[in-house]
N, C-alpha and C positions, 0 to 999 in steps of 0.2 A: 318568918314565923310559920307561914303555911308550909314551907318546905320541911321544916323540922317536924311539924305535926304529921306530915305525910310520911316522913322517914320513920316515925315512931309508931305508926299505927299497926305495924306487923303484918304477917302473912294473912291472918284472918281478916283484918280490915281490908287488905287489898282484894281478897276474894269477894268480900261483900260489895266492894266498890265496883269490881269487874261485873258482877251479876247485876248490879243496879244500872250500870251504863249499857249493858248488853242484854237486858231482860228479854228482848225480842228473839235473840238467838239461843238463849239458854232456857227459856221457859218450858219448851217441850221436853228437854232432857230432865228437868225437874219433875214435870208431869209424868214422864215415863217411869222414873224411879218411884214416885208416889204410887202409881198404879200397880207396879210390880210388888212393892212391899205390902200395899193394902190388900190385894187379892190373895197374896200368900198367907197373910194373917187371918183373913176372913175364912178362907178355905180350911185352914188348920182348926179354927174354932168350930166350923160347921161339920167337918168331916173327920176330925181327929188327926189330920196330917195335911201339911201344906201341899197343894196339888198344882199351884200355878208355876212355881219355879222348879219344875222338873225338866229333865232333858227332853223327854217326849213332848211335853206341852210347849216348851220354847221352840222346838223344831217345827212342830205343827203350826205354831203361831207365825213363824217366819215364812213357811210355805203358803199359809193363808193370806199373808200380807202382800205377796208378790204382785198380784194383778192390780191392787190398789196403788202400790208403790210406783210402778211404771206409769200408770195413768196420772199420778200426782206429779211425776217428773214433767210430763208433757203439759199438764195444767199450770205448772209454775210459770212457764214461758208465756202462756196465754194471759195469766193474771198480771204478770210483770208489765205487759203492754196495755194494761187497762181494758182487757176484753174478758169474755166469759164464754164457756162452751157447755151448754146444758145437754147436748146430744150424746156425749161420750158414753153414758151408761148403756143405753139401748144400742148404740153403734157397736160397742164391745160385745153385747149379747148377740146381735145380728151377725157380726163377723165371726164370733166363736161358733155360731150355728152353721155358717158357711163352711168353716173348717171341718166341722163334724160331718156335713153333707158330702164334702169332697172326699174325706177319708172313707165314708161309707161306700163310695164307688171305686175304691182302691187307687185313688191318686196318691203317688208317693208322698210321704210326710214332708220332706224338705221342700218339694214343689208346692204343697198345700200352704206351708208357712209363708213362702215367698208370695204366693197369690193373695193370701189374706192380708199380709202387710202392705202389698201394693194397692189393694182395694182400700185399705185404711188411709193411705196417703192420698189417694184420689178423692175420697170423701172429704178429707180435710182441706184439700186444695179447692174443691168446688165450693165448700162453705166459706173459705177464706176469700175466694174471688167474689162471691155474693156480698160479703161484708166490705171488702176493700175496694172493689171496682164498682159494684152496683150501688153500694152505700146503705144497704139494709143493716140496721143495728145487729150486733152479735147476739144480743139476747133474743131478738125475734127470729133470726136465722137459725140459731141452734135449738130454740124451742120448737120450731117447725121441724128441724131435723130429728128431734126426739120423737115426735109423733110419727114421722116417716119411718125411722128405723124400728120403732115398736111395731108398726104395721108390717114391715118386711120380715121382722123376726117371727111374727105370727104366721105369715105366709110360708116361711121356710120350714116351720115346725108343725104346721097344722095337719099334715098327713098322718104323723105318728104321735104328736104331742111331745114326746121326748126322743131325741136322737142319741142312741147309745154309741159310745166310741170304744172300739175294740183294739185299736192300734196301740201296742205296748210301748213303742218308742215315744209316741205322742203323750201317753199317760205319764211317762217318766219325766217329762219336762217340769211338771209341778209336784211330782211325788217321788222322783228318783234322787239318788245320791251319788256323789263321786265315788268310784270304786276304792275299796280298801286295799291298796297295794302292799302296805305293811302296817304293823301296829307297834305301839310302844306301851307295853303292859296291856291294859285293856282299852287303851285309847286309840282312836283313828289317827294313824301316822300323818297322812297328807293334811288333815285338818290342823294338827299341831304345827306343821311346817308353814301352812298358810297363815295361821295366827301369828307366828313369830315374824314372818315376812311382812305382815300388815303393820305390826308394831314398829319394826325397823323402818318401814317406808314412812310412817307418820313422823317418827323421830327425824329422819332426814329432811322431809318436807318442812317441818316446823322450824328446824334449825336454819335451813336455807331461807325461809321466809323472814325469820328474825334478822338474819344477817343482811338481807336486802333492805329491810326497813331501816336498820341502823346505818347502812351505807348511804341512804338518801336522807338521813337525819329525821326520820319519822319517830314519833314516840313509841316506845316498846314497854312491855311490862317488866317488872323487876325480875332478876334471875330466880329468886325463890318461887315467885308466882309462875314463871315459865316452867320451872322444873315440876311444880305441883301439877300443872296442866298435863305435862307429858306423863307423869306418874298416874294421873287419873285415867287418861285414855289407855295407857298400857294395862292398867288393872281391869278396865272395862272390857277391852278386847281379849285379854287373857282369860277372864272369867267366862265370857261367851264362847271362846275357843274350847275350853275344857268341857263346858256343858255339851257343846255339839260333838266333840270328839268322844264323849262318853256314851253317845247314843248311836247315830249312824253316820256322823260326819257332816260335811258340807253338802247341801242339796244343790241341784241344778238351778233352782229358783234363786238362791243367793248369788250364784255366778252370773245369771242373767241380769239381775238387778244391779250388781256391782258394775258390770260392763256398761249398762245403760247410764248409770249415774256418772261413771268416769267420762264417758263420751260427752254427755250434756254439760257436765261441770267444766270440761276443757273448752267446749264451744262458748259457754257463757263468760268464762274468766280469761281466756287466752286468745280469742279470735275477734276479728272486726265485727262479725255477725253478732256476737254477744254484746259488744259495745253498742251496736245499733239497737238491740232489743232493750237494753237498759235505758238508752237515750230516749227511745220512743215512750217508755213508761214514765220517765222523768218529765219530759216536755215534748210532746209530739210535734208541735209547731217549730220549736227550736231544732229538733232533729231533722225535720224536712228542710229548714233553711240551711242546715249544715251539710246538705247533700245526701242525706239518707233517703233511699227509696222506701218510704214508709209502707206503701201498698204492697210492694214485693216482700218486704220483711213480714208484714202481717199475714200474707198468704202462706209464706213459708212456715210461720209459727203454727198456723192451723193445720198445714200438711203434716208437721211434726206431731201435733196432737192426735191427728187421725191415725198415724202410725202407732203411737203409744196406746190408743184405744184398741187397735187391732191386736197388739201384743197382749194387752190386758185381757181381751176376749179369748185369745189362745190359751193363756195361762189359766184362766178361770175354767174353761171347758176341759182343759187337761186335768185340773184339780178335781173336778166333780165327775170327770170321765163321761160327760154327756152334754147335750145342749137342750135347754128347756125354754118354753115360751116366756118365762119370767126372768131369764138370765139377763143381767145388766141393770135390774131395777135398783135404784139408789146408788149405783157405782159413782155417778157424777157427784153426788153429795159427799161421799166419802173422800173423793179426790180433792174437791174444793176445800172441804173442812181440813184435810191434811195440810194443805198449803197455808191456810190462814193460821192454823195452830202453829205452824212452823215459822211464822213471822213474815209471810208474804204480805206486803202492804195492800190495803184496800184501795189505795189511790195509785198503785202501780210504781214501777221503778225500783222496787226492792224485792228480792227473793233469792233463794238458794236451793238448788235441787237436793243437796245432801240433807238439809234441814227438812225439806218436804218429805223425804223418805222416812226420816225419824217421826215426822208428824203422822205419816201413814201407820207407823208402828204404834203410835199413841192411840189412834182410832181403833185399830184392830186388836190391840191389847185390851182396850176397854170392852170391846165386843166379846173377845175370848173369855175375859174374866167374868163378865156378867153371865155368859152362857154356862160357865163352869160352876157358878154358885146358884144357878137356876132362876135368874131374873127373867121375867117375861119380855117378849119383844116390844110390847107397848112401852114399858118402862125404859127399855134400852133407847128407844127413839127420844123419849123425854130427856134422858140424861145426856145423850149426844147433842141435842138441841141446846141445852143449857151450857154445855162446854163450848159449843161453837160460838154462841153469842158472847160468852165471856172472853174468848180469844180475840174476837173482832173488837170488843170494847177495850181490851188491853192495848191493841194496836192504835185505835183512834185516840185514846187518852195519852198514849206515849207520844204520838205525833203532835197532839195539841200542846203538851207541855214543852216540847222542843220549839214549837212555833212561838209560844209565849216568851220562852227564855231567849 
């Protein structure tokens, strides 16, 4: 009886069932779609034309999200192992100011980036050692780090207040675009090719994943639902590709974020280190008894977070073309909120870097849209706070229902 009912519910029923069972993974996609549509309609009502879903605004939104996205990737690992890092905001601001100071004395840009990234790794390793070896809780250690890096940022910038950056190559990191080698009509040719390649790659990966699941007799979705998912992602990527190709094409920020996400996703999904990280988050005592060096893994995760904070600071300084005493304020909140909105569990053991980047787009899309329609910063903080608590409540209630069931 149940099988016949399941067979007769149709594609629509399967989609609803999939969303219900995977609400943690799909909630931010739904939220992103609602934000896009809502701000497009509101801006059209207020200004006579839709201003949100324009090629220029979407491109600016992507570039603005870059520094939060890379920090959210690092924060995902920290939250998976049931830790927290409150220092990354001002650490990013301080490291971005260090980059600006080095560029001001004519240190070559590639060397500046390597130095700042190395500084970030060292900062993360030091904090990780204090947490893992000394035993000081992460909340206390990173809260102290926040004060320290805020003070260091003030020291670095106190001479001039703002450190301008005049290096054009550094500016292009967050503001430049891949060169237009050829065009198709009025569209950026390389962007179109990249979009087609992305769609093909997703098709190949999903087909291979489905084949592997079937080979090991795991449950898979029906063929109509599988084809619907492929069509949805193809449509989404195709629409984004056309929007970007109609403006200036793919920005260097997109490439940086894609590379970071690819590397981290591979580490989490395909390597022993990734299994150790998830194992620690699920049950740290069991992971230790299984032979996992939990202290070394924890220190490595914080070293990774330090590196992403440094990269975030570089991208932010490049974006605004300067370093200021307030750089980094609230960055850690955006990174943490991005992860929780993306379904990272408050109790650890669950998280996905791809989803965290989408969560960063949710946060920054909200900020972008509210700025676009003229909402004050005070109300923006109120709205972000409400969304954040709702995301965590959704996670807690979802886990509670599973536990009861």
